[in-house]
C-alpha positions as CSV (number, residue, x, y, z in Angstrom):
1,X,55.9,8.8,12.1
2,X,55.4,5.6,10.2
3,X,51.9,5.1,11.8
4,X,51.0,8.7,10.9
5,X,52.0,8.2,7.3
6,X,50.2,4.9,7.1
7,X,47.0,6.5,8.5
8,X,47.2,9.3,5.9
9,X,47.8,6.7,3.1
10,X,44.7,4.7,4.3
11,X,42.6,7.9,4.3
12,X,43.8,8.8,0.9
13,X,43.1,5.3,-0.5
14,X,39.6,5.4,1.0
15,X,38.8,8.7,-0.6
16,X,40.4,7.5,-3.8
17,X,38.1,4.5,-3.8
18,X,35.0,6.6,-2.9
19,X,35.7,9.0,-5.7
20,X,36.4,6.2,-8.2
21,X,33.9,6.1,-11.1
22,X,34.3,2.3,-11.2
23,X,33.2,2.0,-7.6
24,X,30.2,4.2,-8.2
25,X,29.2,2.2,-11.3
26,X,29.6,-1.0,-9.2
27,X,27.2,0.3,-6.5
28,X,24.8,1.4,-9.2
29,X,24.9,-2.1,-10.7
30,X,24.0,-3.6,-7.3
31,X,21.1,-1.1,-7.0
32,X,19.9,-2.0,-10.5
33,X,20.0,-5.7,-9.7
34,X,18.1,-5.2,-6.4
35,X,15.5,-3.0,-8.2
36,X,15.0,-5.8,-10.7
37,X,14.4,-8.3,-7.9
38,X,12.0,-5.8,-6.2
39,X,10.1,-5.4,-9.5
40,X,9.9,-9.1,-10.4
41,X,9.3,-10.3,-6.9
42,X,5.9,-9.1,-5.4
43,X,6.6,-6.9,-2.3
44,X,4.9,-6.9,1.1
45,X,3.3,-10.4,0.7
46,X,2.8,-12.8,3.6
47,X,5.3,-15.4,4.6
48,X,2.8,-18.1,3.6
49,X,2.5,-16.7,0.1
50,X,6.3,-16.6,-0.4
51,X,6.6,-20.2,1.0
52,X,3.8,-21.4,-1.4
53,X,5.5,-19.7,-4.4
54,X,9.1,-20.6,-3.8
55,X,9.2,-23.3,-1.2
56,X,10.7,-23.4,2.3
57,X,14.4,-23.4,1.2
58,X,14.3,-20.4,-1.1
59,X,12.0,-18.5,1.2
60,X,14.5,-19.0,4.0
61,X,17.2,-17.6,1.7
62,X,15.1,-14.7,0.5
63,X,14.1,-13.8,4.1
64,X,17.8,-13.5,5.1
65,X,18.0,-10.6,2.6
66,X,14.6,-9.1,3.3
67,X,13.5,-9.3,-0.3
68,X,9.8,-8.9,0.7
69,X,10.7,-5.2,1.4
70,X,13.8,-4.9,-0.5
71,X,13.8,-1.1,-0.9
72,X,13.8,-0.7,2.9
73,X,16.4,-3.3,3.8
74,X,19.4,-2.1,5.7
75,X,21.8,-3.3,3.0
76,X,19.9,-1.6,0.2
77,X,19.9,1.7,2.2
78,X,23.6,1.3,2.9
79,X,24.4,0.8,-0.8
80,X,22.3,3.9,-1.6
81,X,24.2,5.9,1.1
82,X,27.6,4.8,-0.3
83,X,26.4,5.6,-3.8
84,X,25.5,9.2,-2.6
85,X,28.9,9.5,-0.9
86,X,30.8,8.1,-3.8
87,X,29.1,10.2,-6.4
88,X,29.5,13.3,-4.2
89,X,33.2,12.7,-3.7
90,X,33.6,12.2,-7.5
91,X,31.8,15.5,-8.1
92,X,33.9,17.4,-5.6
93,X,37.1,16.0,-7.2
94,X,36.2,16.5,-10.8
95,X,33.8,19.4,-11.0
96,X,36.4,22.1,-10.4
97,X,38.6,20.5,-13.1
98,X,35.7,20.4,-15.5
99,X,34.7,23.9,-14.9
100,X,38.3,25.1,-15.2
101,X,38.6,23.2,-18.5
102,X,35.3,24.6,-19.8
103,X,36.5,28.2,-19.1
104,X,40.0,27.6,-20.5
105,X,40.8,28.4,-24.1
106,X,44.1,26.4,-23.8
107,X,46.0,29.3,-25.5
108,X,49.2,27.9,-24.1
109,X,49.5,25.2,-26.8
110,X,52.6,25.2,-28.8
111,X,52.9,25.4,-32.5
112,X,54.7,22.1,-32.8
113,X,51.9,20.3,-30.8
114,X,49.4,21.0,-33.6
115,X,51.3,18.6,-35.9
116,X,50.3,15.7,-33.6
117,X,46.5,16.2,-34.1
118,X,44.9,14.0,-36.7
119,X,42.6,16.8,-37.9
120,X,45.0,19.5,-38.9
121,X,45.5,22.0,-41.7
122,X,48.6,23.8,-43.0
123,X,48.0,26.3,-45.8
124,X,49.6,29.5,-47.1
125,X,47.2,32.3,-48.1
126,X,47.8,35.4,-50.3
127,X,46.9,37.9,-47.5
128,X,49.1,39.6,-45.0
129,X,49.1,38.4,-41.4
130,X,46.7,41.1,-40.1
131,X,44.1,40.5,-42.8
132,X,44.3,36.7,-42.3
133,X,43.8,37.1,-38.6
134,X,40.8,39.4,-39.2
135,X,39.3,37.0,-41.7
136,X,39.9,34.0,-39.4
137,X,38.2,35.8,-36.5
138,X,35.2,36.6,-38.7
139,X,34.9,32.9,-39.7
140,X,35.1,31.7,-36.1
141,X,32.5,34.2,-35.0
142,X,30.2,33.2,-37.8
143,X,30.5,29.5,-36.9
144,X,29.6,30.2,-33.2
145,X,33.1,30.0,-31.7
146,X,34.3,32.1,-28.9
147,X,38.1,32.8,-29.1
148,X,41.0,34.3,-27.4
149,X,44.0,35.9,-29.2
150,X,47.5,35.5,-28.1
151,X,50.3,37.5,-29.8
152,X,53.9,36.3,-29.6
153,X,57.1,36.8,-31.6
154,X,56.3,33.7,-33.5
155,X,52.9,34.9,-34.7
156,X,49.3,35.2,-33.6
157,X,47.5,32.3,-31.9
158,X,43.7,32.1,-32.1
159,X,42.4,29.6,-29.5
160,X,38.7,29.0,-30.1
161,X,36.0,26.8,-28.6
162,X,32.3,26.2,-28.6
163,X,30.0,23.6,-26.9
164,X,31.9,23.8,-23.6
165,X,28.6,23.4,-21.9
166,X,28.8,19.7,-22.9
167,X,30.8,19.2,-19.7
168,X,27.8,20.5,-17.7
169,X,26.0,17.4,-18.9
170,X,28.3,15.2,-16.9
171,X,28.0,17.4,-13.9
172,X,24.2,17.6,-14.0
173,X,23.9,13.9,-14.6
174,X,26.0,13.1,-11.5
175,X,24.3,15.7,-9.4
176,X,21.0,14.2,-10.5
177,X,22.1,10.8,-9.1
178,X,23.0,12.3,-5.8
179,X,19.8,14.4,-5.5
180,X,17.5,11.5,-6.5
181,X,19.2,9.1,-4.2
182,X,19.0,11.6,-1.3
183,X,15.3,12.0,-2.1
184,X,14.8,8.2,-2.1
185,X,16.6,7.9,1.2
186,X,14.5,10.7,2.7
187,X,11.3,8.9,1.6
188,X,12.5,5.5,2.7
189,X,12.4,4.1,6.2
190,X,15.9,5.4,6.9
191,X,14.8,8.5,8.9
192,X,12.5,6.4,11.1
193,X,15.1,3.6,11.4
194,X,17.6,6.2,12.6
195,X,15.2,7.2,15.3
196,X,14.7,3.6,16.3
197,X,18.4,2.9,16.4
198,X,19.6,6.0,18.1
199,X,16.4,7.7,19.5
200,X,15.2,4.9,21.7
201,X,12.0,4.1,19.8
202,X,10.4,0.8,20.5
203,X,7.5,-1.0,18.8
204,X,3.9,-1.1,20.1
205,X,3.7,-4.0,22.6
206,X,1.5,-6.9,21.9
207,X,-0.4,-6.2,25.1
208,X,-1.6,-2.8,23.9
209,X,-5.3,-2.8,23.0
210,X,-6.0,1.0,23.0
211,X,-4.2,4.1,21.9
212,X,-3.7,5.0,25.6
213,X,-1.8,1.8,26.1
214,X,0.9,2.8,23.7
215,X,4.0,4.2,25.3
216,X,5.7,7.3,24.2
217,X,8.7,5.2,22.9
218,X,6.4,3.7,20.3
219,X,5.1,7.1,19.0
220,X,6.7,9.2,16.3
221,X,6.0,13.0,16.8
222,X,4.0,15.0,14.3
223,X,7.3,16.7,13.3
224,X,8.6,13.4,12.0
225,X,10.3,14.4,8.7
226,X,9.3,11.4,6.7
227,X,6.7,8.6,7.1
228,X,4.2,6.5,5.3
229,X,1.4,4.9,7.3
230,X,-2.2,3.9,7.3
231,X,-5.1,5.5,9.1
232,X,-8.1,3.1,9.5
233,X,-11.4,4.8,10.5
234,X,-14.9,3.4,10.8
235,X,-17.9,5.5,9.7
236,X,-18.6,8.0,12.4
237,X,-15.2,7.5,14.0
238,X,-12.1,9.7,14.0
239,X,-8.4,9.3,14.4
240,X,-5.3,11.5,14.7
241,X,-2.8,8.6,14.4
242,X,-1.3,6.6,11.6
243,X,0.0,3.1,11.9
244,X,3.6,2.6,10.6
245,X,5.0,-0.8,9.7
246,X,8.8,-0.9,10.1
247,X,10.8,-4.0,10.0
248,X,7.8,-6.2,10.8
249,X,7.0,-4.1,13.9
250,X,4.2,-1.6,14.4
251,X,4.6,2.0,15.5
252,X,2.3,4.9,16.0
253,X,2.6,8.1,14.0
254,X,1.1,11.2,15.6
255,X,-0.7,13.5,13.1
256,X,-1.1,17.3,13.5
257,X,-4.8,17.0,12.6
258,X,-7.8,14.9,13.4
259,X,-9.6,13.0,10.7
260,X,-13.3,12.1,11.1
261,X,-14.9,9.7,8.6
262,X,-18.4,11.1,8.0
263,X,-19.3,8.5,5.4
264,X,-17.7,6.0,3.1
265,X,-19.1,6.6,-0.4
266,X,-19.7,3.7,-2.8
267,X,-21.6,4.3,-6.1
268,X,-22.8,1.4,-8.2
269,X,-23.6,0.8,-11.8
270,X,-27.4,0.6,-12.3
271,X,-27.2,-2.3,-14.8
272,X,-25.5,-4.9,-12.7
273,X,-25.0,-3.4,-9.2
274,X,-21.2,-3.3,-9.5
275,X,-19.4,-0.5,-7.8
276,X,-17.9,2.3,-10.0
277,X,-16.6,4.8,-7.4
278,X,-15.5,4.8,-3.8
279,X,-14.4,7.7,-1.7
280,X,-14.2,9.0,1.9
281,X,-16.2,12.0,3.1
282,X,-14.0,13.3,5.9
283,X,-13.7,16.3,8.3
284,X,-10.2,17.5,9.0
285,X,-9.6,19.4,12.2
286,X,-6.3,21.1,12.8
287,X,-5.3,20.3,16.4
288,X,-3.5,23.6,16.9
289,X,-5.6,26.2,15.1
290,X,-8.9,24.2,15.4
291,X,-9.5,25.0,11.7
292,X,-12.1,22.6,10.2
293,X,-12.2,21.5,6.6
294,X,-14.6,19.1,4.9
295,X,-13.1,17.1,2.0
296,X,-13.9,14.2,-0.3
297,X,-10.8,11.9,-0.6
298,X,-10.9,9.4,-3.4
299,X,-8.6,7.5,-5.8
300,X,-6.4,10.0,-7.7
301,X,-7.8,12.9,-5.6
302,X,-5.7,13.1,-2.4
303,X,-5.8,15.9,0.2
304,X,-2.6,17.6,1.4
305,X,-2.1,19.6,4.7
306,X,0.9,20.5,6.7
307,X,3.2,18.6,4.3
308,X,1.1,15.4,4.8
309,X,-0.8,13.9,1.9
310,X,-3.8,11.7,2.5
311,X,-4.6,9.1,-0.2
312,X,-7.6,6.8,-0.5
313,X,-5.7,3.5,0.0
314,X,-8.2,0.8,0.7
315,X,-11.2,-0.1,2.9
316,X,-12.6,-2.8,5.0
317,X,-15.5,-3.6,7.3
318,X,-15.7,-1.3,10.2
319,X,-17.6,-3.6,12.6
320,X,-20.9,-4.2,10.9
321,X,-23.7,-5.5,13.2
322,X,-25.0,-8.9,12.1
323,X,-28.0,-11.0,13.1
324,X,-27.3,-14.6,12.4
325,X,-29.7,-17.6,12.3
326,X,-28.3,-20.9,13.5
327,X,-29.5,-24.1,11.8
328,X,-28.9,-27.5,13.3
329,X,-27.2,-29.7,10.7
330,X,-27.0,-32.8,12.9
331,X,-29.6,-34.6,15.1
332,X,-33.4,-34.5,15.1
333,X,-33.7,-30.9,16.2
334,X,-35.2,-28.3,13.9
335,X,-35.4,-25.3,16.2
336,X,-33.2,-22.4,15.0
337,X,-31.6,-19.8,17.2
338,X,-30.4,-16.2,16.8
339,X,-27.0,-14.6,17.3
340,X,-26.2,-10.9,17.3
341,X,-22.6,-10.2,16.6
342,X,-20.2,-7.7,15.1
343,X,-17.5,-8.3,12.5
344,X,-14.3,-9.3,14.2
345,X,-16.3,-10.1,17.3
346,X,-16.2,-13.4,19.2
347,X,-18.8,-15.2,21.3
348,X,-19.4,-18.6,22.8
349,X,-21.9,-21.1,21.3
350,X,-23.1,-24.2,23.1
351,X,-24.8,-26.9,21.1
352,X,-26.4,-30.2,22.1
353,X,-25.8,-33.3,20.1
354,X,-26.9,-36.8,21.2
355,X,-27.6,-35.5,24.7
356,X,-24.1,-34.0,25.0
357,X,-23.2,-30.3,25.2
358,X,-20.3,-29.1,23.1
359,X,-19.0,-25.6,23.3
360,X,-17.6,-23.6,20.4
361,X,-16.1,-20.2,19.9
362,X,-17.5,-18.2,17.0
363,X,-15.5,-15.5,15.4
364,X,-16.9,-13.3,12.6
365,X,-14.0,-13.0,10.1
366,X,-15.6,-10.9,7.4
367,X,-18.8,-9.5,6.1
368,X,-19.4,-8.5,2.5
369,X,-22.5,-6.6,1.5
370,X,-21.9,-7.4,-2.2
371,X,-20.4,-10.3,-4.0
372,X,-19.9,-9.8,-7.7
373,X,-19.4,-13.3,-9.1
374,X,-19.2,-15.2,-12.4
375,X,-22.0,-17.7,-11.9
376,X,-21.0,-19.5,-15.1
377,X,-18.1,-20.9,-13.1
378,X,-20.4,-22.6,-10.6
379,X,-19.8,-22.8,-6.9
380,X,-16.2,-23.7,-7.5
381,X,-15.5,-20.2,-8.6
382,X,-17.2,-18.6,-5.6
383,X,-14.1,-18.2,-3.5
384,X,-14.4,-15.4,-0.9
385,X,-12.7,-12.1,-1.9
386,X,-12.1,-9.0,0.1
387,X,-14.5,-6.2,-0.5
388,X,-11.6,-4.2,-2.0
389,X,-10.8,-7.1,-4.4
390,X,-14.3,-7.2,-5.6
391,X,-14.2,-3.4,-6.3
392,X,-10.9,-3.7,-8.1
393,X,-12.1,-6.7,-10.1
394,X,-14.7,-4.7,-11.8
395,X,-13.1,-1.3,-12.2
396,X,-10.5,-2.5,-14.7
397,X,-10.7,-4.9,-17.6
398,X,-13.3,-7.0,-15.8
399,X,-15.7,-4.1,-16.2
400,X,-16.0,-4.9,-19.9
401,X,-17.3,-8.4,-19.0
402,X,-20.2,-7.2,-17.0
403,X,-22.6,-9.5,-18.7
404,X,-20.8,-12.5,-17.3
405,X,-21.0,-11.5,-13.6
406,X,-23.7,-10.3,-11.2
407,X,-24.1,-9.3,-7.6
408,X,-25.3,-12.3,-5.7
409,X,-25.8,-10.4,-2.4
410,X,-24.2,-10.4,1.1
411,X,-22.1,-13.1,2.6
412,X,-20.6,-13.8,6.0
413,X,-17.3,-15.6,6.8
414,X,-16.8,-17.0,10.3
415,X,-14.6,-19.4,12.2
416,X,-15.8,-22.1,14.6
417,X,-13.2,-23.3,17.2
418,X,-13.9,-26.2,19.4
419,X,-12.7,-26.8,23.0
420,X,-9.5,-28.3,21.6
421,X,-8.9,-25.1,19.6
422,X,-9.4,-26.9,16.3
423,X,-10.7,-24.2,13.9
424,X,-12.7,-24.5,10.7
425,X,-13.6,-21.6,8.4
426,X,-17.0,-21.1,6.9
427,X,-18.4,-18.8,4.2
428,X,-22.1,-18.7,3.7
429,X,-24.2,-16.5,1.3
430,X,-27.3,-14.8,2.6
431,X,-29.5,-15.1,-0.5
432,X,-30.2,-18.1,-2.7
433,X,-28.7,-17.9,-6.2
434,X,-29.6,-19.5,-9.5
435,X,-27.1,-22.3,-10.4
436,X,-27.8,-24.9,-13.1
437,X,-31.4,-23.7,-13.3
438,X,-32.0,-24.3,-9.6
439,X,-32.3,-21.8,-6.7
440,X,-29.8,-22.9,-4.1
441,X,-28.2,-21.6,-0.9
442,X,-24.4,-22.0,-0.7
443,X,-22.5,-22.9,2.5
444,X,-18.7,-23.0,2.2
445,X,-16.3,-25.0,4.3
446,X,-12.5,-24.6,4.4
447,X,-10.8,-27.3,6.5
448,X,-7.4,-26.7,8.0
449,X,-4.6,-27.0,5.4
450,X,-7.0,-26.5,2.5
451,X,-6.6,-23.4,0.3
452,X,-10.1,-23.1,-1.0
453,X,-13.7,-23.4,0.1
454,X,-15.9,-26.3,-0.8
455,X,-19.6,-25.5,-1.1
456,X,-22.7,-27.4,-0.2
457,X,-25.6,-26.5,-2.4
458,X,-28.9,-26.6,-0.5
459,X,-32.1,-26.1,-2.5
460,X,-34.5,-23.3,-1.6
461,X,-38.1,-24.3,-1.1
462,X,-41.2,-22.6,-2.7
463,X,-40.9,-19.7,-0.3
464,X,-37.2,-19.2,-1.1
465,X,-36.1,-20.4,2.4
466,X,-34.2,-23.4,3.8
467,X,-37.1,-24.5,6.0
468,X,-38.2,-27.5,4.0
469,X,-34.7,-28.7,3.4
470,X,-33.7,-28.4,7.0
471,X,-36.9,-30.2,8.1
472,X,-36.1,-33.0,5.7
473,X,-32.5,-33.2,7.1
474,X,-33.9,-33.6,10.6
475,X,-36.3,-36.3,9.4
476,X,-33.4,-38.4,8.1
477,X,-32.0,-38.4,11.7
478,X,-35.4,-39.4,13.1
479,X,-35.7,-43.2,13.3
480,X,-39.5,-43.1,13.7
481,X,-40.0,-41.0,10.5
482,X,-37.5,-43.2,8.6
483,X,-39.5,-46.3,9.6
484,X,-42.8,-44.7,8.5
485,X,-41.3,-43.7,5.2
486,X,-39.9,-47.2,4.6
487,X,-43.2,-48.8,5.3
488,X,-45.0,-46.4,3.1
489,X,-42.6,-47.1,0.3
490,X,-43.0,-50.9,0.9
491,X,-46.7,-50.7,0.6
492,X,-46.5,-49.0,-2.8
493,X,-43.5,-51.0,-4.1
494,X,-43.9,-53.5,-6.9
495,X,-40.5,-54.9,-6.7
496,X,-41.0,-58.6,-7.5
497,X,-37.5,-59.6,-6.2
498,X,-38.6,-59.1,-2.6
499,X,-41.8,-59.5,-0.6
500,X,-43.1,-56.5,1.4
501,X,-41.6,-57.9,4.7
502,X,-38.1,-57.7,3.2
503,X,-38.5,-54.3,1.4
504,X,-39.3,-52.4,4.6
505,X,-36.1,-53.3,6.5
506,X,-34.0,-52.8,3.3
507,X,-35.5,-49.3,2.8
508,X,-35.1,-48.4,6.4
509,X,-31.5,-49.6,6.4
510,X,-30.8,-47.5,3.3
511,X,-32.2,-44.4,5.0
512,X,-30.2,-45.0,8.2
513,X,-26.9,-45.6,6.4
514,X,-27.4,-42.5,4.2
515,X,-28.3,-40.4,7.2
516,X,-25.0,-41.3,8.8
517,X,-22.6,-41.3,5.9
518,X,-24.3,-40.1,2.7
519,X,-23.8,-41.9,-0.6
520,X,-20.2,-42.8,0.4
521,X,-21.6,-44.5,3.5
522,X,-23.8,-46.8,1.4
523,X,-20.7,-47.7,-0.8
524,X,-18.6,-48.3,2.3
525,X,-21.3,-50.4,4.0
526,X,-21.7,-52.7,1.0
527,X,-17.9,-52.9,0.4
528,X,-17.5,-54.0,4.0
529,X,-15.1,-51.2,5.0
530,X,-13.7,-51.9,8.5
531,X,-15.3,-55.4,8.4
532,X,-13.2,-58.6,8.4
533,X,-12.8,-60.1,4.9
534,X,-14.5,-63.3,5.8
535,X,-17.7,-61.4,6.9
536,X,-17.9,-59.2,3.8
537,X,-20.5,-59.5,1.1
538,X,-19.3,-61.5,-2.0
539,X,-17.8,-59.2,-4.5
540,X,-20.2,-60.2,-7.3
541,X,-23.2,-59.1,-5.2
542,X,-21.9,-55.7,-4.2
543,X,-22.8,-53.7,-7.2
544,X,-26.4,-55.1,-7.4
545,X,-26.8,-54.4,-3.6
546,X,-25.6,-50.8,-4.0
547,X,-28.2,-50.3,-6.7
548,X,-30.9,-51.7,-4.6
549,X,-30.1,-49.6,-1.6
550,X,-29.8,-46.5,-3.7
551,X,-33.2,-47.2,-5.4
552,X,-34.8,-47.9,-2.1
553,X,-33.2,-44.7,-0.6
554,X,-34.5,-42.6,-3.4
555,X,-38.1,-43.8,-3.3
556,X,-38.2,-44.0,0.5
557,X,-36.8,-40.4,0.7
558,X,-39.8,-39.3,-1.5
559,X,-42.1,-40.7,1.1
560,X,-40.0,-39.1,3.9
561,X,-40.4,-35.7,2.2
562,X,-44.2,-36.1,2.0
563,X,-44.3,-36.9,5.7
564,X,-42.3,-33.8,6.4
565,X,-44.6,-31.7,4.3
566,X,-47.6,-33.2,6.0
567,X,-46.3,-32.3,9.4
568,X,-45.6,-28.8,8.2
569,X,-49.2,-28.4,6.9
570,X,-48.2,-28.6,3.3
571,X,-49.6,-30.7,0.5
572,X,-47.7,-33.7,-0.7
573,X,-45.5,-33.0,-3.8
574,X,-47.4,-33.0,-7.0
575,X,-46.2,-34.7,-10.2
576,X,-49.2,-33.7,-12.2
577,X,-47.3,-32.5,-15.3
578,X,-43.9,-33.0,-16.8
579,X,-42.6,-29.5,-15.9
580,X,-43.6,-29.9,-12.2
581,X,-42.1,-33.4,-12.2
582,X,-38.8,-32.1,-13.6
583,X,-38.7,-29.3,-11.0
584,X,-39.4,-31.6,-8.1
585,X,-36.8,-34.1,-9.4
586,X,-34.1,-31.3,-9.5
587,X,-35.0,-30.2,-6.0
588,X,-34.9,-33.8,-4.8
589,X,-31.6,-34.5,-6.5
590,X,-30.0,-31.4,-5.0
591,X,-31.4,-32.3,-1.5
592,X,-29.9,-35.7,-1.5
593,X,-26.6,-34.4,-2.7
594,X,-26.6,-31.7,0.0
595,X,-27.6,-34.1,2.7
596,X,-24.8,-36.5,1.6
597,X,-22.3,-33.6,1.9
598,X,-23.7,-32.5,5.2
599,X,-23.0,-35.9,6.6
600,X,-19.3,-34.8,6.6
601,X,-20.1,-31.3,7.7
602,X,-17.5,-30.5,10.5
603,X,-19.9,-28.7,12.8
604,X,-23.4,-29.5,14.3
605,X,-24.7,-26.1,13.3
606,X,-24.6,-23.7,10.4
607,X,-24.9,-19.9,10.7
608,X,-26.9,-18.0,8.1
609,X,-27.0,-14.3,7.8
610,X,-30.5,-12.9,8.5
611,X,-30.1,-9.1,8.7
612,X,-27.2,-6.6,9.0
613,X,-26.3,-3.0,9.6
614,X,-23.4,-2.3,7.4
615,X,-20.6,-0.1,8.9
616,X,-17.8,0.6,6.5
617,X,-14.2,1.6,7.4
618,X,-11.9,3.6,5.2
619,X,-8.1,3.1,5.1
620,X,-6.3,6.3,4.2
621,X,-2.6,6.4,3.6
622,X,-0.9,9.3,5.3
623,X,2.4,10.3,3.7
624,X,5.0,12.9,4.3
625,X,7.5,12.8,1.5
626,X,10.2,15.5,1.7
627,X,12.2,13.6,-0.8
628,X,9.5,14.1,-3.5
629,X,10.7,17.6,-4.4
630,X,14.3,16.3,-4.4
631,X,13.4,13.6,-6.8
632,X,11.6,16.1,-9.1
633,X,14.6,18.4,-9.0
634,X,17.0,15.5,-9.7
635,X,14.8,14.4,-12.6
636,X,15.1,17.9,-14.0
637,X,18.9,17.8,-13.5
638,X,19.0,14.5,-15.3
639,X,17.1,15.8,-18.3
640,X,19.4,18.8,-18.5
641,X,22.4,16.5,-18.1
642,X,21.3,14.0,-20.8
643,X,20.4,16.9,-23.2
644,X,23.8,18.5,-22.6
645,X,25.7,15.3,-23.1
646,X,23.9,14.2,-26.2
647,X,23.0,17.4,-28.0
648,X,25.8,19.8,-27.1
649,X,29.0,19.0,-29.0
650,X,32.3,20.5,-27.9
651,X,34.8,21.8,-30.5
652,X,38.2,23.4,-30.2
653,X,40.3,25.0,-32.9
654,X,43.8,26.4,-32.7
655,X,45.1,28.6,-35.5
656,X,48.7,29.8,-35.6
657,X,49.0,32.7,-38.1
658,X,52.4,34.0,-39.0
659,X,53.9,35.9,-41.9
660,X,54.5,34.0,-45.1
661,X,57.5,33.8,-47.3
662,X,56.4,36.7,-49.4
663,X,55.4,40.2,-48.4
664,X,51.6,39.8,-48.9
665,X,51.2,36.3,-47.7
666,X,50.7,34.5,-44.4
667,X,50.8,30.9,-43.2
668,X,48.0,29.2,-41.2
669,X,48.8,26.2,-39.1
670,X,45.6,24.9,-37.5
671,X,44.1,21.9,-35.7
672,X,40.6,20.9,-34.7
673,X,39.6,18.4,-32.0
674,X,36.6,17.2,-30.0
675,X,35.9,14.8,-27.2
676,X,33.7,12.7,-29.6
677,X,34.9,12.6,-33.1
678,X,31.6,11.7,-34.8
679,X,30.5,12.1,-38.4
680,X,29.2,15.6,-37.5
681,X,32.7,16.5,-36.3
682,X,34.3,15.1,-39.5
683,X,31.9,17.1,-41.7
684,X,32.6,20.3,-39.7
685,X,36.3,19.8,-40.0
686,X,35.9,19.2,-43.7
687,X,34.0,22.5,-44.1
688,X,36.7,24.2,-42.1
689,X,39.4,22.7,-44.3
690,X,37.6,23.5,-47.5
691,X,36.9,27.2,-46.5
692,X,40.6,27.9,-45.7
693,X,41.8,25.8,-48.6
694,X,39.7,28.0,-50.9
695,X,41.2,31.0,-49.2
696,X,44.6,29.7,-50.1
697,X,43.7,29.4,-53.8
698,X,42.6,33.0,-53.9
């Protein structure tokens, strides 16, 4: 018996807690704090982004609570569920009382109780009881009160009220919380998580490469009540599946229709080539009825069918076909080679350097047909962006700064991995661009651990190609050509500090050191890096020697370039006028800087985009949101509730009317009350008191 009583007490205490307004407010406070965190902290970012922003320690703390997807964490959904339960219990407990109180006139009040009200009136009027009752009813009706009359041996009681619908405000506001929270839970991951927890669903295995490899356990049926997934389709391709990301795992959502992407549409501004519109031309085929519909889906213009809405979410490359030209950047070879690849494709590449073969794995990471860049920032600002980022960058506030940016053409990003699986990322632009009054090709390198690309500026020749620069690069690695260039320079030199026999080896040495290590190589050679201290050049001679080697390098390189041009059947460079001399000087300066940078280039080859066939892929978001209607309904309830609470004011008046001390008189004992005794209430009571006080004077 004691156990049974204890169990009932525990159940009663639990329902008392769940129905407590303080408990509901506490849950609501937790949800508000979590929502603030979810608003301030960017959601759905990568682990690396969170680590970079907050550090390893705080990221570890945050990851314990799943703040990267805070609105779908188990604890947030549990709090939401308890809030629904708590508010529902509160409504079930209090709504009948509120409705009963709304309908009640409280005509059971006693005459003596009216004396305890702060807003009361006690007057004697010169009318008989019947007339006073009739006049009081008329006043109450005129003021919008409904009333109930109670006749007793002590007199007549008029119990009046208005604004009882104020209580509906509290009911509607609490119902709104329940309805909105239920809508939020329906549109969250909760329905899918319940199927995972209790329906035996399992994520797509890592070994699955095709749709046919995905087991039934990883598929959600087309009758799934709620989901939000992405459908990625290449031009000309089709799909009847969406990919769901739940708890860091991937699942397959079956759609009741097939989507074929006929074409991905991009429209550009004529003035600067920047995109102004992107959309998907799709054909929707119902898998049951075979009904076919053609639609254009674009931003702010979704398509809805069978309770599923398709939004234009994003887009990426759909496997564009690329033809790449490979340029040797080490050794004496100048022969190029061709590679035909697709975006996201991988192939093997064998190079020969110093008589040794070395094998690389080439992976095409990305291809962008347009690159809208601010060239005023120089090559430091040319960091690769996704095609979508480029679109978004010029469809908002950036569109007003069109004069600062321009389309610099296609680019390709790829990764080279050696036989030790050491990978380096590259980003090369297809076309030369004008930087600092010179036409240059940009080749970007991102070493492991670095967050940005560093670019080598290689000058274009008179035909707008890399041929002359690459020929000169190969010449620097050719000892015979270096020797010829050094002798040619020595024959023309008028340096009185050295005789011709000394100039030639110095010039040849300068060319050889530069070919191996660039400008830094010359500095390290003179400073004696990795050379015992006793064998190093005296410190007072180092700067003069650096200047000599750099001067000899410069003039010898001019002769080397002329040798290259002669072998290519071109005329030697002409310095016939100042404009031409300045042009050649800029080209030569850029060449030496680029060659110096290439001495540290981490690969023996560079891949340059030659031609391409662009294939675009669209990413549509497929959403079934049964909770949307619930949220709209809850919002309507909330508006009604707030309006009722703030703009409907409840009033109650009790009037005891009984015969007076004389034959033609009567006494009125009255009181007025309200839940909120505001200034309006005080003014209304003052009007009530004044009207019946005036009646007493008559």
